[in-house]
Backbone as JSON Lines, residues from 0, in Angstrom:
{"i":0,"aa":"M","n":[0.81,-1.19,0.0],"ca":[0.0,0.0,0.0],"c":[0.86,1.26,0.0]}
{"i":1,"aa":"F","n":[1.99,1.2,0.7],"ca":[2.87,2.35,0.78],"c":[3.47,2.68,-0.59]}
{"i":2,"aa":"R","n":[3.79,1.64,-1.38],"ca":[4.38,1.85,-2.69],"c":[3.4,2.54,-3.63]}
{"i":3,"aa":"V","n":[2.16,2.18,-3.59],"ca":[1.15,2.78,-4.46],"c":[0.96,4.25,-4.11]}
{"i":4,"aa":"S","n":[0.83,4.58,-2.84],"ca":[0.63,5.98,-2.46],"c":[1.89,6.81,-2.74]}
{"i":5,"aa":"A","n":[3.07,6.24,-2.56],"ca":[4.31,6.96,-2.88],"c":[4.39,7.23,-4.38]}
{"i":6,"aa":"F","n":[3.94,6.27,-5.19],"ca":[3.91,6.47,-6.64],"c":[2.96,7.6,-7.03]}
{"i":7,"aa":"F","n":[1.77,7.62,-6.44],"ca":[0.81,8.68,-6.74],"c":[1.31,10.05,-6.28]}
{"i":8,"aa":"I","n":[1.93,10.12,-5.14],"ca":[2.46,11.39,-4.65],"c":[3.59,11.88,-5.55]}
{"i":9,"aa":"A","n":[4.48,10.97,-5.96],"ca":[5.58,11.36,-6.85],"c":[5.04,11.83,-8.2]}
{"i":10,"aa":"T","n":[4.01,11.15,-8.72],"ca":[3.39,11.55,-9.99],"c":[2.75,12.92,-9.87]}
{"i":11,"aa":"L","n":[2.02,13.16,-8.79],"ca":[1.4,14.47,-8.59],"c":[2.42,15.58,-8.47]}
{"i":12,"aa":"L","n":[3.51,15.34,-7.76],"ca":[4.54,16.35,-7.63],"c":[5.22,16.65,-8.97]}
{"i":13,"aa":"L","n":[5.43,15.62,-9.76],"ca":[6.06,15.81,-11.06],"c":[5.19,16.66,-11.98]}
{"i":14,"aa":"F","n":[3.91,16.29,-12.08],"ca":[3.03,17.0,-13.01],"c":[2.58,18.35,-12.49]}
{"i":15,"aa":"S","n":[2.65,18.6,-11.21],"ca":[2.29,19.93,-10.71],"c":[3.44,20.91,-10.9]}
{"i":16,"aa":"A","n":[4.67,20.43,-11.01],"ca":[5.82,21.31,-11.2],"c":[5.93,21.79,-12.65]}
{"i":17,"aa":"I","n":[5.48,21.01,-13.62],"ca":[5.6,21.37,-15.03],"c":[4.77,22.62,-15.36]}
{"i":18,"aa":"P","n":[3.49,22.7,-14.99],"ca":[2.74,23.92,-15.31],"c":[3.31,25.16,-14.63]}
{"i":19,"aa":"A","n":[3.85,25.01,-13.44],"ca":[4.41,26.17,-12.74],"c":[5.64,26.68,-13.48]}
{"i":20,"aa":"S","n":[6.48,25.79,-13.98],"ca":[7.67,26.25,-14.7],"c":[7.29,26.84,-16.06]}
{"i":21,"aa":"L","n":[6.27,26.29,-16.72],"ca":[5.8,26.88,-17.97],"c":[5.22,28.26,-17.74]}
{"i":22,"aa":"A","n":[4.47,28.41,-16.69],"ca":[3.89,29.73,-16.37],"c":[4.98,30.73,-16.07]}
{"i":23,"aa":"Q","n":[6.01,30.29,-15.36],"ca":[7.11,31.19,-15.03],"c":[7.87,31.58,-16.3]}
{"i":24,"aa":"Q","n":[8.07,30.63,-17.21],"ca":[8.75,30.92,-18.47],"c":[7.92,31.88,-19.32]}
{"i":25,"aa":"N","n":[6.61,31.68,-19.41],"ca":[5.75,32.58,-20.16],"c":[5.74,33.97,-19.56]}
{"i":26,"aa":"L","n":[5.75,34.05,-18.24],"ca":[5.8,35.35,-17.57],"c":[7.11,36.05,-17.86]}
{"i":27,"aa":"M","n":[8.22,35.32,-17.85],"ca":[9.52,35.9,-18.15],"c":[9.58,36.39,-19.6]}
{"i":28,"aa":"Q","n":[9.04,35.61,-20.53],"ca":[9.02,36.01,-21.92],"c":[8.14,37.23,-22.14]}
{"i":29,"aa":"A","n":[6.99,37.28,-21.49],"ca":[6.11,38.45,-21.61],"c":[6.78,39.7,-21.04]}
{"i":30,"aa":"Q","n":[7.49,39.54,-19.94],"ca":[8.21,40.67,-19.35],"c":[9.32,41.16,-20.27]}
{"i":31,"aa":"A","n":[10.04,40.22,-20.89],"ca":[11.12,40.59,-21.82],"c":[10.56,41.34,-23.02]}
{"i":32,"aa":"E","n":[9.43,40.87,-23.55],"ca":[8.81,41.54,-24.7],"c":[8.31,42.93,-24.33]}
{"i":33,"aa":"A","n":[7.72,43.07,-23.17],"ca":[7.25,44.37,-22.71],"c":[8.41,45.34,-22.51]}
{"i":34,"aa":"D","n":[9.5,44.84,-21.93],"ca":[10.69,45.68,-21.75],"c":[11.27,46.11,-23.1]}
{"i":35,"aa":"A","n":[11.31,45.19,-24.05],"ca":[11.86,45.49,-25.37],"c":[11.01,46.54,-26.09]}
{"i":36,"aa":"L","n":[9.7,46.41,-26.04],"ca":[8.82,47.38,-26.71],"c":[8.96,48.76,-26.08]}
{"i":37,"aa":"R","n":[9.08,48.8,-24.77],"ca":[9.27,50.08,-24.08],"c":[10.59,50.72,-24.49]}
{"i":38,"aa":"D","n":[11.64,49.9,-24.54],"ca":[12.96,50.42,-24.87],"c":[13.05,50.86,-26.34]}
{"i":39,"aa":"V","n":[12.4,50.14,-27.24],"ca":[12.41,50.54,-28.65],"c":[11.75,51.9,-28.8]}
{"i":40,"aa":"N","n":[10.62,52.09,-28.16],"ca":[9.94,53.37,-28.26],"c":[10.78,54.51,-27.69]}
{"i":41,"aa":"R","n":[11.57,54.2,-26.67],"ca":[12.44,55.21,-26.07],"c":[13.68,55.46,-26.93]}
{"i":42,"aa":"D","n":[14.23,54.41,-27.55],"ca":[15.46,54.52,-28.33],"c":[15.25,55.03,-29.75]}
{"i":43,"aa":"M","n":[14.07,54.84,-30.3],"ca":[13.84,55.15,-31.71],"c":[13.88,56.65,-31.96]}
{"i":44,"aa":"K","n":[14.69,57.03,-32.93],"ca":[14.75,58.42,-33.38],"c":[13.78,58.57,-34.55]}
{"i":45,"aa":"E","n":[12.53,58.87,-34.23],"ca":[11.49,58.88,-35.24],"c":[11.73,59.94,-36.31]}
{"i":46,"aa":"S","n":[12.18,61.12,-35.9],"ca":[12.39,62.18,-36.87],"c":[13.51,61.82,-37.86]}
{"i":47,"aa":"L","n":[14.52,61.1,-37.4],"ca":[15.61,60.69,-38.29],"c":[15.09,59.75,-39.38]}
{"i":48,"aa":"W","n":[14.31,58.76,-39.0],"ca":[13.82,57.79,-39.99],"c":[12.79,58.42,-40.91]}
{"i":49,"aa":"F","n":[11.97,59.32,-40.42],"ca":[11.03,60.05,-41.28],"c":[11.81,60.9,-42.27]}
{"i":50,"aa":"A","n":[12.85,61.6,-41.79],"ca":[13.66,62.45,-42.67],"c":[14.4,61.62,-43.72]}
{"i":51,"aa":"L","n":[14.85,60.41,-43.35],"ca":[15.49,59.54,-44.33],"c":[14.53,59.18,-45.46]}
{"i":52,"aa":"G","n":[13.29,58.89,-45.12],"ca":[12.3,58.61,-46.16],"c":[12.0,59.83,-47.0]}
{"i":53,"aa":"L","n":[11.93,60.98,-46.36],"ca":[11.65,62.24,-47.06],"c":[12.78,62.59,-48.03]}
{"i":54,"aa":"V","n":[14.0,62.59,-47.53],"ca":[15.15,62.97,-48.36],"c":[15.43,61.9,-49.41]}
{"i":55,"aa":"G","n":[15.37,60.64,-49.02],"ca":[15.65,59.58,-49.98],"c":[14.68,59.56,-51.14]}
{"i":56,"aa":"S","n":[13.42,59.77,-50.84],"ca":[12.43,59.78,-51.89],"c":[12.58,61.01,-52.78]}
{"i":57,"aa":"S","n":[12.91,62.14,-52.17],"ca":[13.11,63.36,-52.96],"c":[14.31,63.22,-53.89]}
{"i":58,"aa":"V","n":[15.4,62.7,-53.37],"ca":[16.59,62.49,-54.2],"c":[16.3,61.48,-55.3]}
{"i":59,"aa":"G","n":[15.58,60.42,-54.97],"ca":[15.21,59.44,-55.97],"c":[14.31,60.03,-57.05]}
{"i":60,"aa":"T","n":[13.4,60.89,-56.65],"ca":[12.5,61.52,-57.6],"c":[13.25,62.45,-58.54]}
{"i":61,"aa":"V","n":[14.12,63.27,-57.99],"ca":[14.89,64.2,-58.83],"c":[15.83,63.42,-59.75]}
{"i":62,"aa":"T","n":[16.47,62.39,-59.23],"ca":[17.36,61.57,-60.06],"c":[16.59,60.89,-61.18]}
{"i":63,"aa":"G","n":[15.43,60.36,-60.85],"ca":[14.6,59.71,-61.87],"c":[14.11,60.69,-62.91]}
{"i":64,"aa":"C","n":[13.73,61.88,-62.47],"ca":[13.23,62.89,-63.41],"c":[14.35,63.33,-64.35]}
{"i":65,"aa":"V","n":[15.53,63.6,-63.79],"ca":[16.65,64.06,-64.62],"c":[17.08,62.96,-65.59]}
{"i":66,"aa":"S","n":[17.2,61.72,-65.1],"ca":[17.6,60.64,-66.0],"c":[16.53,60.38,-67.05]}
{"i":67,"aa":"G","n":[15.27,60.52,-66.68],"ca":[14.2,60.35,-67.67],"c":[14.22,61.44,-68.73]}
{"i":68,"aa":"I","n":[14.48,62.67,-68.3],"ca":[14.54,63.78,-69.26],"c":[15.72,63.6,-70.2]}
{"i":69,"aa":"L","n":[16.88,63.21,-69.65],"ca":[18.04,62.96,-70.5],"c":[17.77,61.81,-71.46]}
{"i":70,"aa":"G","n":[17.11,60.77,-70.96],"ca":[16.73,59.66,-71.84],"c":[15.75,60.09,-72.91]}
{"i":71,"aa":"G","n":[14.85,61.01,-72.57],"ca":[13.89,61.52,-73.55],"c":[14.55,62.33,-74.64]}
{"i":72,"aa":"F","n":[15.63,63.05,-74.29],"ca":[16.36,63.8,-75.31],"c":[17.1,62.86,-76.25]}
{"i":73,"aa":"L","n":[17.59,61.74,-75.71],"ca":[18.34,60.81,-76.52],"c":[17.45,59.94,-77.41]}
{"i":74,"aa":"M","n":[16.19,59.75,-77.02],"ca":[15.27,58.9,-77.78],"c":[14.26,59.78,-78.49]}
{"i":75,"aa":"D","n":[13.78,59.26,-79.6],"ca":[12.74,59.98,-80.32],"c":[11.64,58.97,-80.67]}
{"i":76,"aa":"F","n":[10.78,58.74,-79.71],"ca":[9.71,57.75,-79.89],"c":[8.35,58.46,-79.96]}
{"i":77,"aa":"D","n":[8.2,59.39,-80.87],"ca":[6.95,60.14,-80.95],"c":[5.75,59.23,-81.2]}
{"i":78,"aa":"S","n":[5.95,58.19,-81.99],"ca":[4.84,57.31,-82.32],"c":[4.39,56.48,-81.11]}
{"i":79,"aa":"L","n":[5.32,56.17,-80.2],"ca":[4.96,55.38,-79.02],"c":[4.12,56.18,-78.02]}
{"i":80,"aa":"Y","n":[4.33,57.47,-77.96],"ca":[3.66,58.29,-76.95],"c":[2.46,59.03,-77.52]}
{"i":81,"aa":"F","n":[2.02,58.66,-78.69],"ca":[0.83,59.22,-79.32],"c":[0.92,60.74,-79.42]}
{"i":82,"aa":"G","n":[2.06,61.21,-79.87],"ca":[2.24,62.63,-80.09],"c":[2.68,63.39,-78.85]}
{"i":83,"aa":"A","n":[2.79,62.75,-77.7],"ca":[3.24,63.45,-76.49],"c":[4.73,63.68,-76.56]}
{"i":84,"aa":"D","n":[5.18,64.67,-75.84],"ca":[6.6,65.0,-75.8],"c":[7.35,63.87,-75.09]}
{"i":85,"aa":"P","n":[8.31,63.21,-75.77],"ca":[9.02,62.1,-75.13],"c":[9.82,62.54,-73.91]}
{"i":86,"aa":"V","n":[10.27,63.78,-73.88],"ca":[11.03,64.27,-72.73],"c":[10.14,64.3,-71.49]}
{"i":87,"aa":"T","n":[8.92,64.79,-71.65],"ca":[7.98,64.86,-70.52],"c":[7.59,63.46,-70.06]}
{"i":88,"aa":"V","n":[7.29,62.6,-71.02],"ca":[6.87,61.24,-70.68],"c":[7.99,60.49,-69.97]}
{"i":89,"aa":"C","n":[9.21,60.57,-70.49],"ca":[10.34,59.89,-69.85],"c":[10.65,60.49,-68.49]}
{"i":90,"aa":"G","n":[10.53,61.82,-68.38],"ca":[10.76,62.46,-67.08],"c":[9.76,62.02,-66.04]}
{"i":91,"aa":"L","n":[8.48,61.95,-66.42],"ca":[7.46,61.49,-65.47],"c":[7.63,60.01,-65.14]}
{"i":92,"aa":"T","n":[8.01,59.22,-66.13],"ca":[8.24,57.79,-65.88],"c":[9.41,57.59,-64.91]}
{"i":93,"aa":"G","n":[10.49,58.31,-65.14],"ca":[11.63,58.22,-64.24],"c":[11.29,58.7,-62.84]}
{"i":94,"aa":"T","n":[10.48,59.76,-62.76],"ca":[10.06,60.27,-61.46],"c":[9.25,59.22,-60.7]}
{"i":95,"aa":"I","n":[8.34,58.58,-61.38],"ca":[7.49,57.58,-60.73],"c":[8.32,56.36,-60.31]}
{"i":96,"aa":"V","n":[9.16,55.88,-61.22],"ca":[9.91,54.67,-60.92],"c":[10.92,54.89,-59.8]}
{"i":97,"aa":"F","n":[11.7,55.96,-59.88],"ca":[12.74,56.18,-58.88],"c":[12.2,56.77,-57.58]}
{"i":98,"aa":"G","n":[11.29,57.72,-57.68],"ca":[10.83,58.4,-56.47],"c":[9.77,57.66,-55.71]}
{"i":99,"aa":"V","n":[8.78,57.18,-56.41],"ca":[7.63,56.58,-55.74],"c":[7.93,55.15,-55.3]}
{"i":100,"aa":"L","n":[8.65,54.41,-56.11],"ca":[8.83,52.99,-55.84],"c":[10.17,52.62,-55.21]}
{"i":101,"aa":"A","n":[11.24,53.33,-55.54],"ca":[12.58,52.88,-55.15],"c":[12.82,52.91,-53.65]}
{"i":102,"aa":"V","n":[12.48,54.01,-53.0],"ca":[12.8,54.15,-51.57],"c":[12.01,53.17,-50.7]}
{"i":103,"aa":"P","n":[10.67,53.11,-50.81],"ca":[9.96,52.14,-49.96],"c":[10.37,50.69,-50.22]}
{"i":104,"aa":"I","n":[10.6,50.34,-51.48],"ca":[10.99,48.97,-51.77],"c":[12.37,48.68,-51.2]}
{"i":105,"aa":"S","n":[13.3,49.62,-51.34],"ca":[14.65,49.37,-50.82],"c":[14.65,49.28,-49.29]}
{"i":106,"aa":"V","n":[13.82,50.06,-48.63],"ca":[13.75,50.0,-47.17],"c":[13.13,48.69,-46.72]}
{"i":107,"aa":"H","n":[12.11,48.23,-47.41],"ca":[11.45,47.0,-47.01],"c":[12.3,45.76,-47.33]}
{"i":108,"aa":"M","n":[13.22,45.88,-48.28],"ca":[14.07,44.75,-48.62],"c":[15.42,44.8,-47.92]}
{"i":109,"aa":"Y","n":[15.79,45.95,-47.38],"ca":[17.11,46.1,-46.74],"c":[17.17,45.26,-45.47]}
{"i":110,"aa":"P","n":[18.18,44.41,-45.33],"ca":[18.23,43.51,-44.16],"c":[18.87,44.18,-42.93]}
{"i":111,"aa":"H","n":[18.24,45.22,-42.44],"ca":[18.78,45.86,-41.24],"c":[18.39,45.06,-40.01]}
{"i":112,"aa":"S","n":[19.3,44.97,-39.1],"ca":[19.05,44.19,-37.89],"c":[19.55,44.97,-36.68]}
{"i":113,"aa":"P","n":[18.71,45.82,-36.14],"ca":[19.14,46.61,-34.98],"c":[19.35,45.71,-33.77]}
{"i":114,"aa":"S","n":[20.33,46.06,-32.98],"ca":[20.57,45.28,-31.77],"c":[20.54,46.2,-30.56]}
{"i":115,"aa":"P","n":[19.95,45.74,-29.5],"ca":[19.87,46.56,-28.29],"c":[21.23,46.64,-27.59]}
{"i":116,"aa":"P","n":[21.44,47.66,-26.78],"ca":[22.7,47.76,-26.03],"c":[22.88,46.56,-25.1]}
{"i":117,"aa":"S","n":[24.09,46.06,-25.03],"ca":[24.34,44.84,-24.26],"c":[24.26,45.05,-22.75]}
{"i":118,"aa":"E","n":[24.38,46.28,-22.27],"ca":[24.3,46.49,-20.82],"c":[22.9,46.23,-20.27]}
{"i":119,"aa":"R","n":[21.93,46.13,-21.12],"ca":[20.57,45.81,-20.67],"c":[20.41,44.35,-20.28]}
{"i":120,"aa":"F","n":[21.39,43.53,-20.61],"ca":[21.29,42.1,-20.36],"c":[22.05,41.63,-19.14]}
{"i":121,"aa":"L","n":[22.65,42.53,-18.42],"ca":[23.41,42.13,-17.23],"c":[22.5,41.49,-16.2]}
{"i":122,"aa":"G","n":[22.84,40.29,-15.79],"ca":[22.08,39.57,-14.78],"c":[20.81,38.92,-15.3]}
{"i":123,"aa":"K","n":[20.61,38.87,-16.6],"ca":[19.41,38.27,-17.18],"c":[19.7,36.86,-17.67]}
{"i":124,"aa":"T","n":[18.66,36.06,-17.73],"ca":[18.79,34.69,-18.2],"c":[18.91,34.65,-19.72]}
{"i":125,"aa":"P","n":[19.47,33.59,-20.28],"ca":[19.58,33.49,-21.74],"c":[18.21,33.51,-22.43]}
{"i":126,"aa":"E","n":[17.19,32.94,-21.79],"ca":[15.84,32.96,-22.37],"c":[15.31,34.39,-22.44]}
{"i":127,"aa":"Y","n":[15.56,35.17,-21.4],"ca":[15.14,36.58,-21.37],"c":[15.85,37.35,-22.48]}
{"i":128,"aa":"V","n":[17.16,37.13,-22.63],"ca":[17.95,37.83,-23.64],"c":[17.43,37.5,-25.04]}
{"i":129,"aa":"A","n":[17.14,36.23,-25.29],"ca":[16.65,35.82,-26.61],"c":[15.28,36.44,-26.91]}
{"i":130,"aa":"A","n":[14.38,36.39,-25.95],"ca":[13.04,36.96,-26.15],"c":[13.11,38.48,-26.32]}
{"i":131,"aa":"Y","n":[13.94,39.13,-25.51],"ca":[14.09,40.59,-25.56],"c":[14.66,41.01,-26.92]}
{"i":132,"aa":"T","n":[15.72,40.33,-27.36],"ca":[16.38,40.69,-28.61],"c":[15.44,40.49,-29.79]}
{"i":133,"aa":"Q","n":[14.71,39.39,-29.81],"ca":[13.79,39.13,-30.92],"c":[12.68,40.18,-30.96]}
{"i":134,"aa":"A","n":[12.1,40.5,-29.83],"ca":[11.03,41.5,-29.78],"c":[11.56,42.89,-30.12]}
{"i":135,"aa":"Y","n":[12.76,43.23,-29.65],"ca":[13.37,44.53,-29.93],"c":[13.61,44.7,-31.43]}
{"i":136,"aa":"R","n":[14.18,43.67,-32.04],"ca":[14.48,43.76,-33.48],"c":[13.21,43.86,-34.32]}
{"i":137,"aa":"S","n":[12.23,43.04,-34.04],"ca":[11.02,43.07,-34.86],"c":[10.27,44.39,-34.72]}
{"i":138,"aa":"K","n":[10.2,44.93,-33.52],"ca":[9.51,46.22,-33.32],"c":[10.3,47.36,-33.94]}
{"i":139,"aa":"A","n":[11.62,47.35,-33.82],"ca":[12.44,48.42,-34.4],"c":[12.35,48.4,-35.93]}
{"i":140,"aa":"I","n":[12.4,47.23,-36.52],"ca":[12.29,47.13,-37.98],"c":[10.92,47.6,-38.44]}
{"i":141,"aa":"S","n":[9.88,47.21,-37.73],"ca":[8.53,47.63,-38.09],"c":[8.38,49.16,-38.0]}
{"i":142,"aa":"L","n":[8.88,49.75,-36.93],"ca":[8.79,51.21,-36.8],"c":[9.59,51.92,-37.87]}
{"i":143,"aa":"R","n":[10.78,51.42,-38.17],"ca":[11.6,52.05,-39.21],"c":[10.89,52.02,-40.56]}
{"i":144,"aa":"K","n":[10.32,50.88,-40.9],"ca":[9.62,50.77,-42.18],"c":[8.45,51.73,-42.25]}
{"i":145,"aa":"K","n":[7.68,51.84,-41.17],"ca":[6.54,52.75,-41.15],"c":[6.97,54.2,-41.28]}
{"i":146,"aa":"L","n":[8.02,54.59,-40.58],"ca":[8.46,55.98,-40.6],"c":[9.07,56.35,-41.95]}
{"i":147,"aa":"V","n":[9.88,55.48,-42.53],"ca":[10.47,55.77,-43.83],"c":[9.38,55.81,-44.91]}
{"i":148,"aa":"T","n":[8.43,54.93,-44.84],"ca":[7.34,54.94,-45.8],"c":[6.5,56.2,-45.66]}
{"i":149,"aa":"A","n":[6.25,56.63,-44.43],"ca":[5.5,57.88,-44.23],"c":[6.26,59.08,-44.78]}
{"i":150,"aa":"G","n":[7.57,59.13,-44.57],"ca":[8.38,60.2,-45.13],"c":[8.39,60.18,-46.64]}
{"i":151,"aa":"S","n":[8.47,58.99,-47.22],"ca":[8.46,58.84,-48.66],"c":[7.12,59.29,-49.26]}
{"i":152,"aa":"I","n":[6.04,58.9,-48.62],"ca":[4.72,59.31,-49.1],"c":[4.56,60.83,-49.01]}
{"i":153,"aa":"T","n":[5.03,61.42,-47.93],"ca":[4.95,62.87,-47.78],"c":[5.75,63.57,-48.87]}
{"i":154,"aa":"S","n":[6.95,63.08,-49.15],"ca":[7.77,63.66,-50.2],"c":[7.1,63.51,-51.56]}
{"i":155,"aa":"N","n":[6.57,62.33,-51.83],"ca":[5.92,62.11,-53.12],"c":[4.68,62.99,-53.3]}
{"i":156,"aa":"L","n":[3.92,63.18,-52.25],"ca":[2.75,64.06,-52.34],"c":[3.17,65.51,-52.57]}
{"i":157,"aa":"G","n":[4.25,65.92,-51.9],"ca":[4.75,67.29,-52.11],"c":[5.24,67.5,-53.53]}
{"i":158,"aa":"I","n":[5.97,66.55,-54.07],"ca":[6.48,66.66,-55.43],"c":[5.33,66.59,-56.43]}
{"i":159,"aa":"L","n":[4.34,65.75,-56.17],"ca":[3.17,65.68,-57.05],"c":[2.42,67.0,-57.06]}
{"i":160,"aa":"T","n":[2.3,67.63,-55.9],"ca":[1.65,68.95,-55.83],"c":[2.45,69.97,-56.63]}
{"i":161,"aa":"L","n":[3.76,69.97,-56.51],"ca":[4.58,70.89,-57.28],"c":[4.44,70.65,-58.78]}
{"i":162,"aa":"L","n":[4.41,69.38,-59.2],"ca":[4.26,69.06,-60.61],"c":[2.89,69.49,-61.14]}
{"i":163,"aa":"M","n":[1.87,69.3,-60.35],"ca":[0.52,69.69,-60.78],"c":[0.38,71.2,-60.87]}
{"i":164,"aa":"N","n":[1.01,71.92,-59.95],"ca":[0.94,73.39,-59.98],"c":[1.81,73.98,-61.07]}
{"i":165,"aa":"S","n":[2.84,73.24,-61.52],"ca":[3.7,73.77,-62.57],"c":[3.13,73.51,-63.96]}
{"i":166,"aa":"G","n":[2.1,72.7,-64.04],"ca":[1.43,72.46,-65.31],"c":[1.91,71.25,-66.07]}
{"i":167,"aa":"L","n":[2.69,70.37,-65.44],"ca":[3.14,69.16,-66.14],"c":[2.08,68.12,-66.2]}
């Protein structure tokens, strides 16, 4: 009789310890993710990333427009553009391709991998460090993409307004 009750007690102790350790691990991971999100919001230089999208898109637009205009001078495809000025058509095509599409696509494809400062990991467990780093990187990349895209859209809308007011 003693063996049976000792077996049941050992089984109960074994299975009651597993959920407690899983709960503790989930709590640690949730804390690491919360800390990482807080730190990303504190560390992120939002104006810098917005300005990068703004300037990058503007430079891409001007480069595309100039290269399109130069290409339009070198080509004479009047029949392809149904009588439209090839310089204007090539300039607008270059503007759209380089300005509107190049910057957001390059930012979304660029493999940037921000890493948090290592002093934040002093005295932390390896599981905490892994969860924190993964959450920090994913949130930082997401914020960067959003800010650069917003800057690019703002630049493109400004240039479109200038083009519409100039009569192109």
